[in-house]
VEXDREN-2710 file (C-alpha; in Angstrom, 1 decimal):
% VEXDREN-2710
k/r/px/py/pz
1/MET/85.2/47.8/-6.4
2/PRO/85.1/51.4/-7.4
3/GLU/84.3/53.7/-4.7
4/PRO/80.9/55.5/-4.4
5/ILE/81.1/59.7/-5.0
6/ASP/77.6/60.5/-4.2
7/GLY/76.8/58.1/-0.8
8/HIS/73.6/57.2/-1.2
9/GLY/71.8/59.4/-3.0
10/PRO/69.3/62.0/-1.7
11/SER/67.2/61.2/1.3
12/ARG/63.5/60.6/0.9
13/SER/60.2/61.0/2.8
14/VAL/58.2/58.1/3.3
15/ASP/55.1/60.5/1.5
16/GLU/57.6/60.4/-1.8
17/MET/57.5/56.6/-1.5
18/ASN/55.9/53.7/-3.3
19/PRO/54.6/51.4/-0.5
20/VAL/57.6/48.8/-1.3
21/GLU/60.1/51.7/-0.9
22/VAL/58.4/52.3/2.4
23/TRP/59.3/49.0/3.8
24/LYS/62.9/48.7/2.3
25/ALA/63.5/51.6/4.0
26/ALA/62.4/50.2/7.1
27/LYS/64.3/47.3/7.2
28/HIS/67.2/46.2/4.5
29/GLY/66.6/42.9/2.8
30/PHE/69.8/41.3/4.3
31/ASP/68.7/42.2/8.1
32/VAL/65.9/39.3/7.9
33/TRP/69.0/36.3/7.9
34/PRO/68.6/36.4/11.9
35/ASP/64.8/36.4/11.7
36/VAL/65.1/33.2/8.8
37/LEU/67.3/31.2/11.3
38/ARG/65.0/31.5/14.3
39/TRP/61.9/30.6/11.6
40/ALA/63.9/27.5/10.8
41/GLN/64.6/26.5/14.1
42/GLU/60.9/26.8/15.1
43/GLY/59.4/25.7/12.2
44/THR/57.0/28.8/11.7
45/PRO/54.4/28.5/9.2
46/HIS/54.2/31.3/6.3
47/HIS/51.0/33.1/8.1
48/ARG/53.1/33.9/10.9
49/ILE/55.7/35.8/8.9
50/ASP/54.8/39.3/7.8
51/GLU/54.3/39.9/4.5
52/THR/57.3/42.4/4.3
53/ASP/59.5/39.4/5.3
54/LEU/58.5/37.3/3.1
55/GLN/59.6/39.9/0.7
56/ARG/62.9/40.3/2.0
57/MET/63.8/36.4/2.0
58/LYS/64.1/37.1/-1.7
59/TRP/67.3/39.0/-0.9
60/TYR/68.0/35.7/-0.2
61/GLY/67.0/33.9/-3.1
62/LEU/64.0/32.4/-1.2
63/PHE/60.7/32.8/-2.4
64/TRP/57.4/31.4/-0.7
65/ARG/55.1/29.3/-2.7
66/LYS/51.4/29.9/-2.1
67/HIS/50.4/27.0/-4.2
68/ASP/53.1/24.4/-2.8
69/ARG/51.5/23.7/0.7
70/ASP/54.0/26.2/2.9
71/ARG/57.2/25.6/1.0
72/TYR/59.8/28.0/-0.7
73/MET/61.7/27.8/-3.8
74/ILE/65.8/28.8/-4.3
75/ARG/67.0/30.6/-7.3
76/ILE/70.6/29.5/-7.5
77/ARG/72.7/32.2/-9.4
78/ILE/74.7/30.9/-12.2
79/PRO/77.4/34.0/-12.8
80/GLY/78.8/33.5/-16.7
81/CYS/76.2/30.7/-17.1
82/GLU/78.9/28.3/-16.0
83/MET/79.0/25.8/-12.9
84/THR/81.1/23.0/-11.8
85/ALA/80.3/19.3/-11.5
86/GLU/80.7/19.4/-8.1
87/GLN/78.5/22.5/-7.6
88/THR/75.7/20.3/-10.2
89/ARG/75.8/17.5/-7.9
90/ALA/75.4/19.8/-4.5
91/ILE/72.0/21.6/-6.6
92/ALA/70.8/17.9/-7.2
93/PHE/71.4/16.5/-3.3
94/ILE/69.8/19.5/-2.2
95/ALA/66.9/18.8/-4.7
96/TYR/66.6/15.6/-3.5
97/GLU/67.4/15.8/0.1
98/ALA/65.2/19.0/0.7
99/GLY/63.1/19.8/-2.3
100/HIS/61.0/17.9/-4.5
101/GLU/63.5/16.2/-6.4
102/ILE/63.6/18.6/-9.4
103/VAL/65.6/21.0/-10.7
104/ASP/64.3/23.8/-12.8
105/LEU/67.0/25.9/-15.3
106/THR/65.7/29.0/-16.1
107/THR/65.9/31.9/-18.9
108/ARG/68.6/33.3/-17.3
109/GLY/71.0/30.5/-16.7
110/ASN/70.0/30.2/-13.3
111/VAL/68.8/26.9/-11.3
112/GLN/66.0/26.5/-9.1
113/VAL/65.0/24.0/-6.7
114/GLN/61.2/23.9/-5.0
115/GLY/59.4/22.4/-2.0
116/LEU/61.8/23.2/0.5
117/PRO/60.1/23.4/4.3
118/ILE/61.6/26.4/6.2
119/GLN/63.6/24.3/8.3
120/LYS/66.0/23.0/5.5
121/ILE/66.6/26.4/4.7
122/PRO/70.1/27.1/6.8
123/GLY/71.5/23.7/5.5
124/VAL/70.9/24.5/2.0
125/ILE/72.2/27.7/2.5
126/THR/75.4/26.4/3.7
127/ALA/75.6/23.2/1.2
128/LEU/75.6/25.9/-1.8
129/GLU/78.0/28.2/0.4
130/ARG/80.4/25.1/0.2
131/VAL/80.8/24.6/-3.0
132/GLY/80.8/28.4/-3.9
133/LEU/77.5/29.0/-5.0
134/THR/74.9/31.5/-3.4
135/ALA/71.9/32.5/-4.0
136/LYS/71.5/36.1/-3.0
137/GLN/69.9/38.4/-4.5
138/THR/68.6/37.0/-7.1
139/GLY/64.5/38.2/-6.3
140/LEU/62.7/41.3/-5.9
141/ASP/64.8/45.0/-6.9
142/ASN/68.2/43.3/-7.2
143/ILE/70.5/42.5/-9.9
144/ARG/69.7/39.1/-11.3
145/ASN/72.0/36.3/-13.0
146/VAL/74.8/38.2/-14.9
147/THR/74.8/35.9/-18.4
148/SER/77.3/34.8/-20.6
149/HIS/76.7/33.5/-23.9
150/PRO/76.7/29.6/-23.3
151/LEU/79.6/28.8/-25.7
152/SER/82.1/31.5/-24.0
153/GLY/85.2/30.4/-24.0
154/VAL/85.2/27.9/-26.6
155/ASP/83.0/29.4/-29.8
156/PRO/85.4/30.0/-32.8
157/GLU/83.6/32.8/-33.5
158/GLU/83.8/35.3/-30.6
159/LEU/85.8/37.8/-30.2
160/VAL/86.5/37.9/-26.3
161/ASP/85.8/35.1/-23.8
162/THR/83.1/37.2/-21.3
163/ARG/83.1/34.7/-18.3
164/ALA/85.5/36.5/-16.0
165/LEU/83.7/40.0/-16.7
166/SER/80.8/38.6/-15.6
167/ARG/81.9/37.1/-12.5
168/ALA/83.8/40.3/-11.9
169/ILE/80.7/42.0/-12.3
170/THR/78.5/39.6/-10.1
171/ASN/81.4/40.3/-7.1
172/LEU/80.9/44.0/-7.7
173/PHE/77.1/44.0/-6.4
174/ILE/77.1/40.5/-4.1
175/ASP/76.4/41.5/-0.3
176/SER/76.2/45.4/-1.2
177/ARG/74.2/46.7/0.6
178/GLU/74.5/49.8/-2.1
179/LEU/73.7/47.9/-4.7
180/SER/70.7/45.8/-3.2
181/ASP/69.0/48.7/-3.3
182/LEU/67.8/49.9/-6.4
183/PRO/64.4/51.1/-7.3
184/ARG/63.4/48.0/-9.5
185/LYS/64.9/44.6/-10.7
186/PHE/67.8/44.5/-13.2
187/ASN/69.3/42.7/-15.6
188/ILE/72.8/42.7/-17.3
189/GLY/74.2/40.2/-20.3
190/MET/77.5/39.6/-21.6
191/ASN/77.9/38.4/-25.5
192/GLY/81.4/38.0/-26.6
193/ARG/80.2/37.4/-30.3
194/ALA/80.4/39.8/-32.7
195/ASP/76.6/39.5/-33.5
196/SER/73.6/39.4/-30.9
197/SER/70.9/37.5/-29.8
198/PRO/67.4/38.6/-29.3
199/SER/67.8/38.1/-25.4
200/ASP/70.7/41.0/-25.8
201/TRP/67.8/43.4/-26.5
202/THR/66.0/43.0/-24.1
203/GLN/68.1/43.2/-20.9
204/ASP/68.8/46.8/-18.5
205/ILE/72.5/46.3/-19.7
206/SER/73.9/44.6/-22.6
207/TRP/77.8/44.3/-23.4
208/LEU/78.3/43.5/-27.1
209/ALA/81.7/42.8/-28.4
210/ALA/82.8/44.4/-31.3
211/ARG/85.9/45.1/-33.4
212/GLY/86.7/49.3/-33.5
213/ALA/88.5/51.3/-36.0
214/ASP/91.8/50.2/-35.0
215/GLY/91.3/46.7/-34.4
216/ALA/91.0/47.0/-30.7
217/ILE/88.4/45.1/-29.0
218/GLY/85.8/46.5/-26.8
219/PHE/81.9/46.5/-26.2
220/ARG/79.0/48.0/-27.5
221/LEU/76.5/49.2/-25.0
222/LEU/72.6/48.5/-24.7
223/ILE/70.4/50.1/-22.0
224/GLY/67.0/49.7/-20.9
225/GLY/65.7/46.6/-22.8
226/THR/62.6/44.9/-21.0
227/GLN/60.4/41.9/-21.2
228/GLY/57.7/41.9/-18.8
229/GLN/54.0/44.0/-19.0
230/ASN/55.3/47.0/-20.6
231/PRO/58.3/45.7/-23.1
232/HIS/60.7/47.8/-24.9
233/LEU/63.7/47.0/-26.9
234/ALA/67.1/48.5/-25.6
235/TRP/68.7/51.8/-26.7
236/HIS/71.9/51.5/-28.6
237/VAL/74.4/54.2/-26.8
238/PRO/77.3/54.7/-29.3
239/VAL/80.4/54.0/-27.0
240/LEU/82.8/51.3/-27.4
241/VAL/84.1/50.6/-24.0
242/PRO/88.0/48.5/-23.5
243/PRO/87.3/45.5/-21.1
244/GLY/89.0/46.9/-18.5
245/GLN/86.5/49.7/-18.1
246/VAL/83.5/47.5/-18.1
247/VAL/82.9/46.5/-14.6
248/GLU/83.5/50.4/-13.7
249/ALA/81.1/51.3/-16.2
250/THR/78.4/49.1/-15.3
251/TYR/78.8/50.0/-11.7
252/ARG/78.5/54.0/-12.4
253/ILE/75.4/53.0/-14.8
254/LEU/73.8/51.1/-11.4
255/GLN/74.4/54.3/-9.8
256/THR/72.7/56.5/-11.7
257/PHE/69.7/54.0/-11.9
258/ARG/69.6/53.6/-7.8
259/GLU/70.4/57.7/-7.2
260/ARG/68.2/59.0/-10.1
261/GLY/65.7/56.5/-10.6
262/SER/62.0/56.9/-9.6
263/ARG/60.7/55.5/-6.3
264/GLY/57.8/56.9/-6.0
265/ASP/56.0/56.1/-9.2
266/LYS/53.8/53.1/-9.4
267/ARG/55.9/49.9/-9.6
268/THR/55.0/48.8/-13.1
269/GLN/56.8/52.3/-14.0
270/VAL/60.4/52.3/-12.4
271/ARG/62.5/50.2/-14.3
272/PHE/65.5/51.2/-15.3
273/ARG/64.0/51.8/-19.3
274/TYR/61.5/54.9/-17.5
275/LEU/64.7/56.8/-16.4
276/ILE/66.1/56.4/-19.7
277/GLU/62.9/57.8/-21.3
278/ARG/63.0/60.7/-18.9
279/MET/66.7/61.8/-19.1
280/GLY/67.2/60.3/-22.7
281/PRO/70.2/57.9/-23.8
282/ASP/72.8/60.8/-24.0
283/GLY/71.6/62.3/-21.1
284/VAL/71.8/58.8/-18.9
285/LEU/76.0/58.7/-20.8
286/MET/76.7/62.0/-19.5
287/ASP/75.6/61.6/-16.3
288/VAL/77.5/58.3/-16.1
289/GLU/81.0/60.0/-17.4
290/ARG/80.5/62.3/-15.3
291/ARG/81.1/59.7/-12.5
292/LEU/83.5/58.1/-14.2
293/GLY/85.9/61.4/-14.4
294/TYR/86.3/60.8/-18.1
295/ALA/84.4/60.3/-21.5
296/LEU/84.3/57.0/-23.0
297/ALA/85.3/56.2/-26.8
298/ARG/82.8/57.0/-28.7
299/PHE/81.9/54.2/-31.5
300/PRO/77.9/55.2/-33.7
301/GLU/77.8/51.9/-35.7
302/PRO/75.2/49.7/-33.9
303/PRO/75.1/46.6/-33.6
304/PRO/73.9/44.1/-36.2
305/PRO/70.2/42.6/-35.6
306/PRO/70.1/39.3/-34.4
307/ARG/70.1/36.3/-37.3
308/ASP/67.4/34.0/-35.6
309/HIS/67.2/32.2/-32.0
310/GLU/69.9/30.3/-31.0
311/SER/69.2/26.8/-30.1
312/PHE/71.7/24.6/-28.0
313/VAL/70.7/21.2/-28.8
314/GLY/73.3/19.3/-30.1
315/TRP/77.5/19.3/-31.1
316/PHE/79.1/22.7/-31.6
317/PRO/82.8/22.7/-32.8
318/GLN/85.2/24.3/-30.6
319/LYS/88.1/26.4/-31.2
320/GLN/90.1/24.0/-29.3
321/ALA/91.3/21.6/-32.0
322/GLY/89.0/18.2/-31.9
323/LEU/86.7/19.2/-29.1
324/TRP/83.3/20.0/-29.0
325/SER/80.3/21.5/-27.1
326/VAL/77.4/19.2/-26.9
327/GLY/74.2/20.3/-25.7
328/VAL/71.5/18.2/-24.1
329/ALA/67.8/18.3/-24.5
330/VAL/65.7/19.3/-21.6
331/PRO/62.2/19.4/-22.3
332/MET/60.6/22.4/-20.8
333/GLY/63.9/22.9/-18.5
334/ARG/63.1/20.4/-15.8
335/LEU/65.4/17.7/-14.7
336/THR/65.2/15.2/-11.8
337/TRP/67.8/14.9/-9.0
338/GLN/69.3/11.9/-10.5
339/GLN/69.6/13.6/-14.3
340/MET/70.9/16.5/-12.7
341/GLU/73.5/14.3/-10.7
342/GLY/74.4/12.0/-13.9
343/LEU/74.9/15.0/-16.0
344/ALA/77.7/16.1/-13.4
345/VAL/79.5/12.4/-13.4
346/LEU/79.2/12.7/-17.3
347/SER/80.9/15.9/-17.5
348/ARG/83.6/15.0/-15.7
349/ARG/84.0/11.6/-17.8
350/HIS/83.7/12.8/-20.8
351/GLY/84.5/16.5/-20.6
352/ASP/86.5/19.2/-18.6
353/GLY/84.2/18.8/-15.4
354/THR/81.8/22.0/-16.3
355/LEU/78.3/22.6/-17.0
356/ARG/77.2/25.7/-18.9
357/THR/73.7/26.7/-18.3
358/ALA/71.9/28.0/-22.0
359/LEU/69.2/30.7/-22.1
360/ASP/66.6/28.1/-23.9
361/GLN/66.8/26.0/-20.8
362/ASN/69.1/23.1/-22.2
363/LEU/72.7/22.4/-20.4
364/LEU/76.1/22.2/-22.2
365/LEU/79.2/19.9/-21.6
366/PRO/81.8/21.6/-22.8
367/ASN/85.1/20.0/-24.0
368/VAL/84.0/16.3/-25.2
369/SER/86.1/14.6/-27.9
370/ALA/84.2/13.5/-31.1
371/ARG/85.4/10.0/-30.1
372/ALA/83.5/10.1/-27.5
373/ARG/79.9/10.5/-29.3
374/THR/78.7/7.0/-29.0
375/ALA/79.7/7.0/-25.5
376/LEU/77.9/10.2/-24.5
377/GLY/75.0/9.3/-26.3
378/GLY/74.5/5.7/-24.5
379/ASP/75.1/7.6/-21.3
380/LEU/72.8/10.5/-22.1
381/ALA/69.9/7.7/-23.1
382/ALA/70.6/5.9/-19.1
383/LEU/69.5/9.0/-17.8
384/LYS/66.3/9.8/-20.5
385/LEU/68.1/12.7/-22.2
386/ALA/69.6/12.9/-25.3
387/PHE/71.7/15.5/-27.4
388/GLU/69.2/15.3/-30.3
389/ALA/65.7/16.7/-30.3
390/ASP/63.0/17.3/-32.8
391/SER/61.8/20.9/-33.7
392/LEU/58.9/20.7/-31.0
393/THR/61.4/19.7/-28.3
394/ARG/64.2/22.4/-29.0
395/ASN/61.5/25.0/-29.8
396/ILE/59.5/25.4/-27.1
397/VAL/61.0/27.7/-23.9
398/VAL/58.1/28.0/-20.5
399/CYS/58.5/29.9/-17.5
400/THR/57.4/28.2/-13.9
401/GLY/54.0/28.7/-14.2
402/LYS/51.5/28.2/-11.8
403/GLN/52.4/24.4/-10.6
404/PHE/55.0/26.7/-8.2
405/CYS/55.1/30.3/-8.8
406/SER/53.0/33.0/-6.6
407/LEU/52.7/35.3/-9.4
408/ALA/51.5/33.3/-12.7
409/ILE/48.1/33.3/-13.6
410/THR/48.0/30.0/-15.3
411/GLU/49.6/26.7/-15.3
412/THR/53.0/26.2/-18.2
413/LYS/55.5/23.1/-17.7
414/GLY/52.2/21.2/-17.8
415/TYR/50.4/22.5/-20.7
416/GLY/54.1/22.8/-22.5
417/PHE/54.5/19.0/-22.2
418/GLN/50.5/18.7/-23.3
419/LEU/51.0/21.4/-26.1
420/VAL/54.0/19.4/-27.4
421/GLU/52.4/16.3/-27.5
422/ALA/49.0/17.7/-29.1
423/LEU/51.2/19.2/-31.8
424/ARG/53.5/15.8/-32.5
425/ARG/50.3/14.1/-33.0
426/ARG/49.1/16.6/-35.4
427/ARG/52.6/16.2/-37.4
428/VAL/53.7/19.3/-36.8
429/GLU/57.1/20.8/-37.4
430/THR/58.4/23.7/-35.9
431/PHE/61.6/24.2/-37.7
432/GLY/62.8/27.4/-37.4
433/ILE/59.6/28.8/-35.1
434/ARG/60.3/29.3/-31.0
435/ILE/57.4/29.2/-29.0
436/ALA/57.5/30.8/-25.9
437/MET/55.0/30.5/-22.8
438/SER/54.9/33.1/-20.1
439/GLY/52.5/32.3/-17.1
440/CYS/51.4/36.0/-16.5
441/PRO/52.4/39.7/-17.7
442/ASN/55.8/39.0/-16.2
443/ALA/57.2/37.4/-19.6
444/CYS/60.1/34.8/-18.1
445/ALA/59.6/32.8/-20.5
446/GLN/60.4/36.0/-22.7
447/HIS/57.4/35.9/-25.3
448/HIS/57.7/38.9/-26.2
449/THR/60.3/38.2/-28.9
450/ALA/59.3/35.3/-29.5
451/ASP/58.0/33.6/-33.0
452/ILE/55.4/32.8/-31.3
453/GLY/54.4/34.1/-27.9
454/LEU/51.9/32.5/-25.5
455/LYS/50.9/34.4/-22.1
456/GLY/48.7/33.2/-19.6
457/ALA/45.1/34.5/-18.8
458/LYS/42.0/33.7/-17.4
459/VAL/39.0/33.1/-19.4
460/ARG/35.3/32.9/-18.7
461/ARG/33.3/30.1/-20.1
462/GLY/29.7/30.3/-19.0
463/LEU/30.1/30.2/-15.1
464/ARG/33.4/28.4/-15.3
465/ILE/36.6/30.2/-15.4
466/ILE/39.5/28.6/-17.1
467/ASP/42.8/28.8/-18.6
468/GLY/44.0/30.4/-21.3
469/PHE/46.6/32.2/-23.6
470/ASP/46.9/35.7/-25.3
471/VAL/48.5/34.7/-28.8
472/TYR/51.4/37.4/-30.0
473/LEU/52.9/36.5/-33.4
474/GLY/55.4/38.2/-35.6
475/GLY/58.3/39.0/-32.5
476/GLY/61.5/38.1/-32.9
477/VAL/63.9/37.9/-36.0
478/ALA/63.0/39.4/-39.3
479/ASP/65.1/42.1/-41.0
480/GLU/65.3/43.4/-37.6
481/LEU/64.2/42.4/-34.0
482/SER/60.8/43.3/-33.2
483/LEU/58.2/42.7/-30.3
484/GLY/55.3/40.5/-31.1
485/THR/52.1/42.1/-32.1
486/LEU/49.1/40.6/-30.2
487/TRP/47.1/38.5/-32.0
488/LYS/43.9/36.7/-30.4
489/LYS/43.2/37.6/-26.9
490/GLY/42.2/34.7/-24.3
491/VAL/42.3/31.3/-26.3
492/PRO/41.5/28.5/-24.3
493/PHE/44.4/26.1/-23.8
494/SER/42.3/23.6/-25.4
495/GLN/42.1/25.6/-28.8
496/LEU/45.8/26.1/-28.8
497/PRO/46.8/22.8/-30.8
498/GLU/44.6/23.6/-33.6
499/LEU/44.7/27.3/-33.8
500/LEU/49.2/27.0/-33.7
501/GLU/48.7/24.4/-36.2
502/ARG/46.5/26.4/-38.6
503/VAL/48.9/29.7/-37.9
504/ILE/52.3/27.6/-39.0
505/ARG/50.4/25.9/-41.9
506/ASP/49.1/29.5/-43.2
507/PHE/53.0/30.3/-43.1
508/HIS/53.9/27.1/-44.9
509/MET/51.1/28.1/-47.7
510/GLN/51.0/31.5/-48.3
511/ARG/54.7/33.0/-47.5
512/ARG/56.7/34.7/-49.8
513/ALA/60.3/33.5/-50.8
514/ASP/63.0/33.5/-48.4
515/GLU/60.4/35.1/-45.8
516/THR/60.9/33.9/-42.5
517/PHE/57.8/32.9/-40.1
518/THR/58.1/36.7/-37.9
519/ALA/58.3/38.3/-41.2
520/PHE/55.3/36.5/-43.1
521/TRP/53.2/37.6/-39.9
522/ARG/54.7/40.8/-39.2
523/ARG/53.2/41.5/-42.5
524/ARG/49.9/40.0/-42.3
525/LEU/48.9/41.2/-38.5
526/HIS/50.1/45.2/-39.8
527/GLY/47.7/47.6/-38.6
528/LEU/44.8/44.8/-37.6
529/PRO/43.3/45.2/-33.9
530/PRO/43.6/41.8/-32.0
531/GLU/40.8/39.8/-31.9
532/VAL/39.1/38.3/-28.9
533/VAL/38.7/34.7/-29.3
534/ALA/35.2/33.3/-28.2
535/PRO/35.8/30.4/-25.9
536/GLU/34.1/27.5/-27.7
537/GLU/35.3/24.2/-27.5
538/PRO/36.5/23.3/-31.2
539/PRO/34.5/20.2/-32.5
540/ALA/35.3/17.1/-31.3
541/TRP/36.2/13.9/-33.5
542/ARG/36.5/10.2/-32.4
543/CYS/38.1/7.5/-33.9
544/ARG/35.9/4.1/-34.5
545/GLU/38.4/1.8/-34.3
546/CYS/40.8/3.0/-30.9
547/ALA/38.7/6.0/-29.6
548/TYR/41.3/8.5/-29.9
549/LEU/39.7/12.0/-29.4
550/HIS/40.8/14.8/-32.0
551/ALA/39.6/18.2/-30.9
552/GLY/39.2/20.5/-34.6
553/GLU/37.6/21.5/-37.4
554/GLU/38.0/18.6/-39.1
555/PRO/39.5/15.2/-38.3
556/PRO/42.9/14.5/-38.7
557/ALA/44.0/12.6/-42.3
558/PHE/45.0/9.4/-40.1
559/CYS/44.6/8.6/-36.2
560/PRO/47.6/9.4/-34.7
561/ARG/47.3/6.4/-31.9
562/CYS/45.9/3.5/-34.4
563/ALA/46.7/5.1/-37.9
564/ALA/43.2/4.5/-39.0
565/LEU/42.1/6.3/-42.0
566/ARG/40.2/10.0/-41.8
567/ALA/36.9/8.0/-42.9
568/ARG/37.2/6.1/-39.9
569/PHE/36.2/9.1/-37.4
570/PHE/33.2/10.3/-36.2
571/ARG/31.8/14.0/-34.9
572/ASP/31.5/13.2/-31.1
573/ASP/29.2/15.4/-29.5
574/GLY/28.6/13.6/-26.4
575/GLY/25.4/11.4/-27.2
576/ASP/24.9/7.9/-27.7
577/GLN/27.4/7.2/-30.4
578/ALA/30.5/8.5/-28.3
579/ALA/28.9/6.5/-25.2
580/ALA/29.0/2.9/-27.2
581/GLY/33.1/3.2/-27.3
582/PRO/34.7/2.0/-30.4
583/ALA/33.1/-1.0/-32.5
584/PRO/35.1/-3.9/-33.4
585/ALA/37.7/-3.9/-35.9
586/GLU/36.2/-5.0/-39.4
587/HIS/37.5/-7.9/-41.8
588/GLU/38.8/-6.1/-45.0
589/GLY/35.7/-6.1/-47.7
590/ALA/33.2/-6.3/-44.4
591/ALA/30.3/-4.4/-45.2
592/SER/30.2/-1.3/-42.8
593/ASP/27.3/-1.0/-40.2
594/GLY/29.1/2.0/-38.1
595/PRO/28.4/5.4/-37.9
596/PRO/28.6/7.5/-41.6
597/ALA/32.6/8.7/-42.1
598/VAL/33.5/12.5/-42.7
599/ALA/34.6/14.3/-45.7
600/GLU/37.0/16.8/-45.1
601/SER/34.5/19.4/-45.3
602/GLY/32.7/18.1/-42.5
603/VAL/29.6/16.6/-44.3
604/VAL/28.5/13.3/-44.2
605/VAL/29.0/10.8/-46.3
END
């Protein structure tokens, strides 16, 4: 690790610090571990633990969950988005033995296990360390998981394999008191391909591979990207950094943020991007070069804009002849412990004993022979998994949601499953359209750069408060990457399926030739203010044959449950007709004595 040149930065008085910085200065997050061991031994409930110590536990990747009966989540770091079969089986065992028997994959390539009682925490940490894993510094004001492209080392189009660099950068800050004392969280991503992805532009640091004028491979630099409450796409710094200088340059950038970033402003205004706004990208570069002691090679050509959202479900040819990486669909990023353990076994049986976490919450098995396709497909089916998925399953990403997350406003994973099922019944396809659902403004599902972004909100309906979502359109990839535009505010979840069906239908019916979904809605919404949606229930239509209930302005063309035609639906206002339930099926040609049929316009016929 490079030697620090400016110590620990200028000292600050308590009056100059925001409240979080005050308790961080009083006791470093690392120093809570002896207390954790004591609380685990005594079975201490959370209400007897000081709130600041609950926050310090995040330096060990431990998150108290207020919606989960005094239990904790552990966020496990997967550097370079690669883990071994042994590590995967260890995580599965932790979920089975200590948690809720489920494993969640995140949009940063981490793995999360929910439901740990405090008594189990020391054993869980020991089990992770035994296989070379750690949960350290995965929360609060720390550097989060350093990501690599999920196909690093096997991608035919990559310029350089970044996994070793991701691990080297991780080793730079793990257990470092200096680099675990930042003003705010910090995200770092690596991409060894010549193109970029949308997520590259929302990292605090992105290193993007490029070939210089002399043919040598180096890394372009993007800084200051964020999602969250105040999203911002990263600035391009016009340098090309050789692989051998990336770790030291990363360290000097972190020093600049640590020592010059604000610790007195509001927590929403102390991310790295605000320091860049104050100093300017050129000023940050000058400060970093001063710390390095040398100038970085200039390379003014910016990275190309992303071409599309990458999906990691299916078979991907490798640069190694005859081998493939197989992307397994993980709906909503959630697995059972049996599925997690089974994937570890299959990675050894059909691959090289490693697995990759993908930022779209799926998993890949690299180095699989094409001859194994049938056998692997059958083995995955036995786990209730597949390397194939419809457009809805492969194109929706959700965060943890209110089920477990203490910050979430609404649930997400349950709503994600319901939304997919509702759209599937409406025969909606989302080919090339990414939907991202975040339960709060922190945007862990990265809804600002999705084609359709959904952000959790509370909506008042009469005397009740119900779950709803703000809807963003036009984010993601068109001619250039851009953040989504807020289109409708406070849409009750019950109205989302019909709304999204209309959004996608309008695109297909009214788009210009070769116009993408994002470009279409970016054009349509230009200059328009967001609309507040009246929280009214959409009309309900009940199938007379099977009692299926459809919410929407008009009934479907046919019932997705029993295939009855549109004419067999009637408007269900909760009156006597609805209470009577479905009538017995009529024989062909029999006279109808049922409720009146409804035309497409909604007029009784």
